[in-house]
N, C-alpha and C positions, 0 to 999 in steps of 0.2 A: 682300210677301212671299207666297209661293204658298198658294193655297187647296187643301187636300187633296182628293184624288179619293175618292169613296165606295168603300168595301171591302164587297162583298156576300158574300164568303167569308172571313170572319175566322178566326183560329186556334181560336177558341172562341167560343160563343154567349152573350153578355151579353144578357138579356132587358130589364132595366130598372134604374133606381136603386130600391133597396130600403129602407135604414135608415141611421141615423146614430148613432154612439156618442159622446156628449159627457161630458167630466169637468166636474163642478159642485162648488162648495164648500159649498153649503147644500142637501142633497138635499131636505128638507121644504120649503123654499121654492120650489125649481125645480119639484118635483111639484105644488104648489099652482098655480103659474103656468101650467104646460103643461095640467094637468087642469081647473082651474077657470076660469082666464082664457081660454085658447086653446079648449079644449074636446076634447082628446085622452081616450082612455080608457085607464085603468091595467089592465093584464093580470095583472101579478106585481110584487111589491115586497118588499123587506126593507129593513134599515138601511144597506145599502150600494148598492143598484142598484134602479132603477124601470124597468119596461118599459111602453111606451104605444104605442097604435095610433090610426089614424082610423076613422071610421064605415064606410067602404066596404071597408076591408082585411079579408081573411080570414086574413092572416098574424099570428103571435103579436105581433110588434112591428115599429114602424118608427122609433121613438125610444127610445134607451137612455140613461138618466141614471145616472153613477157618481159616487159620493161621492169627492172628491180634494182634494189640498191646493191646487191651482190649476186655473182653468179651462182647458180645451183641448178640441180634437177628437181622439178616440182612433181612430177608424175611420169610413170610408164604405163602406157595404155595396152590393152589387150582386148581383142574382139571375141565375142562369145556367139553361140549359135543362135539363141533367141531370147526374148524376154523372160521365158521360164527359167533359163540358165542363170539369169540374174537373182531371181528368187532363190534357186537352189544354192548359188554362191553365198547369199545373205544368210540361208539356213546353215550352210557349212562353217561360216565365220562365226555365228551365233553359238553353235555347238561347241567350237574350239575356243571360246573367250576372246574373240577378236572383235574389236569395234569396227562398225561400217556406217555408211551414211549414203543414202540415194540423194543425188544432187543434180541441178540443172547446169548442163555445160553447153555452150554455143555450138551449134551445127551438129550435136549429138542427140541421139534419143536418150531414153532413161539411162543414167550412168551410176554405177556403184563405185564408191571410193572406199579404200581401207589401206591401213598399214600393215603389212605382214610381220611376223614375230621377230624379225630381223632388221626392221626399220625401212624397208623398201616400200615406197608409196605407189600404190597400184591404182589404176580405175579400169573398170571393166564396162563394156556397152555392147549392145547388139545392133543398133542401127546408127547411122551417120548420113547426113545429106550426101547426096551423089552429085557428082560433077561429070562433064563430058570427058570421054577418054581422049588422052593427048598422045598416045603411043605413036600414031601416024601423023602427027603435027610436027613433022621434022623442022618446019620453018621456025618453031618456038624453042627447039633445042639449044641449050647453052652448057657450058661447063663440060662435066664428064657424063652427061646425058643420064642421070640417075632414073631408074625406072620404078623402084618400089623400096620401102623400107623393109629390111631383112631381119634384123635381130638387135637385142640389147646384150651388153656384157656388163656385170657389175663386179665390184670388190666386196665380198662378203667376210666378215670376221668369223663367222662359224660355217665354213664351207660344207661340211657333212650334214649339218642340220638343215642348212638352205636347200641342199640338193635333195634330201628326204622330204622336205615339205613340198616342194614343187613336184617331185615324183608322185605324191599323194594326188596331186591336181591333174595328173595325166601327162605331165612333161616326161618324154622318153630320152634316155641318155643315149648319145651317139658315140662320144669319144671322151676321154678323160685322162688327166695327166696325174701320176701317182709316184710317191716316193718308193725307191726300190727297198727290198727287203720284206720279211714276214709281217712286220707292223707298219708297212707303208701307208701313209695317209694321202687321201685325194686332195689335191692342191688346186684343181680346176676341173670343170665339168661343163660339157655342151649338151643342151637339152632342147628338143624340138616338140612342136605340135603340128606344124604344117607339112613335114615330110621332106625337109632338107636337113642340114647338119644342126642348126640350131635357131630357135627363137629367143632363147634365154641362156646366156653363158654366166657360170658363177665361178669367180676367180678369188683366190685366197689373198687377203690384204686387209688393210684399215677399211672398215665399212660401219654402215652402209654408204657407199658411193657408186655413181655411175662411172664404169670405165670408159665404155663407148657406146655409140648407136651406130647402126650401119645401113647403107643404102646399096642395093644391087645395081650394077652397071651392066651394059650389054656385052662388053669385051675387055680384055686386058688393055687394049689400046686406048679405050676411054679414060682408064685410070693414068696411064702414062701421059695422055693428053692434058689431063688435069695438073700434072707436075709442070707442064709447059705453061699453062694458064696461070698457075700460081706464081711461078717465077717472074712471069711478065708483069703481074700485077702487084709485085712487092711482097709476096707472102712466102718468100724462101724459108724463112725461119718458123713458119707454121707448118712445114712438112716435117712430121716427127719420125715416121718410119716407113721404109719401102720406097718404091714398090717392090714387091717380092711376092713368093708363093710360100703359104703355110704348109707344114706337114699336117697339122691338125686342120681338118676340113678340105685341104687340098686347094683352098681359095687363093686366087690371086688378089692382092690387097695393097692398100695405101692408107695410112693413118695420118690425118692432119688435125690441126688444132684451130678452132674457130677464134675470133678476136677476144673471147673471155676465157679461152683455155679448154672449152669442151672439146672432147675428142670424138671425131667423126671418122668412121672407117668406110672407104669405097671398096666393093667387094664383088667378086664373081668367080664362077667356076667351081662351086661345090658340087655335091652329088645327092642322090636320091636315097631317103631312108625311110620310106613309108611302109615298108612290109613289117608285119607284126613280129617276125622273128628276126629283125635286124639286130645284130649283135654289137655292144659297144666295143669300141677300138681303144685298147690301153696304150698309153705312152709313157715311158720312163720320164721322170721330171728332169733327168740329166741328159736326155737324148736331144742333140742340138737341131736335129731335123724336125722336131715338133713345133718349135717357134718359127722356124723359116726352113723349108724343105732344103735350100741352099746352104744351110748351116750358120748363117748370120745371126747372132743373138740379138735380143731387143735392147734398146737403150734404157738406162735406169729409170727415166721419167715414165716409161711404159708400165713399169711395176709399182711406182709410188704415187703418180699424180692422178686425181680423178675429181669428179664433180660430187660434192656433198648433196644430199637430199634436204630440201628445205625444212629447216627446223628440227632435223635429226642430229643427234650427237654421234661422232664417229668414234668407233671402239677399235682398240688393238686386236689383231687377229689371234686366235687361240694358239697358233703356231707360225713360226716364220719358215716359209718354204726356201729351200736351198736351190735357187734358180740360176740358170746362166745368164749373165748380164754383160752388154758390150762394155768395153773399157772407155 
């Protein structure tokens, strides 16, 4: 399948991944997990919604938890350059036959919401309420000391089409996993806007679903410490995969599941990709080092389980990727 070309003059300017909105069934339990275990900071909360952020973030929130009857992902949020980009985004969506709406969202400025052609529910904004920097408030650090939201990873039923759509929006490919042979298909792609390995990763599978969202931590030791914290708090079964080091992205990682099963990655040590001539790195789908540099394959749950998007039907993938799975 073709590797998309970098687009340096997209129809509007997305800066980075910004926030995720999750539906959860037990708001109190979810708040305790993200605040006390993981170590995010609560900015505002009531009996229906909780807003959290990480230590390095000046924005009001990067994680929104909403009380709901069933767990789901409600929205993925991206920050754009300015209000003019919101108007440009609306024009692009209109020209491509995609419905959109400008909505009022608490603590955010003007916000544009739309569903992309593949069922992923997206919101764009330019401004958000600002909060005091907590980077040097070490007295407030808990859990694994998360610093900032880094990226989203989704299951897409139509990987190539999804990659091509987001390439049109200026997302640049850094690494990808492809079947071997002359007709090999791309099974996963890592795409960025902010100059590291990814803001948005697209993985072959039943979709649209959220695979995971990720927070950056200062060091690998913070991630290892979270394993100790979760074990001490009775969350051993919520540790799904890791700690380890990805071949793809070079990142040190840990995947955990929250009380509703939403998957969270804790992540550090990837690399700079901001140069305009940065070339995407290809991985064979059968190379065991791509999942984990040390050769350990991921568990079956990592390939099969994810969070549906609120109100979106989940479709079978166009093809089934032949991936390495742990016994």
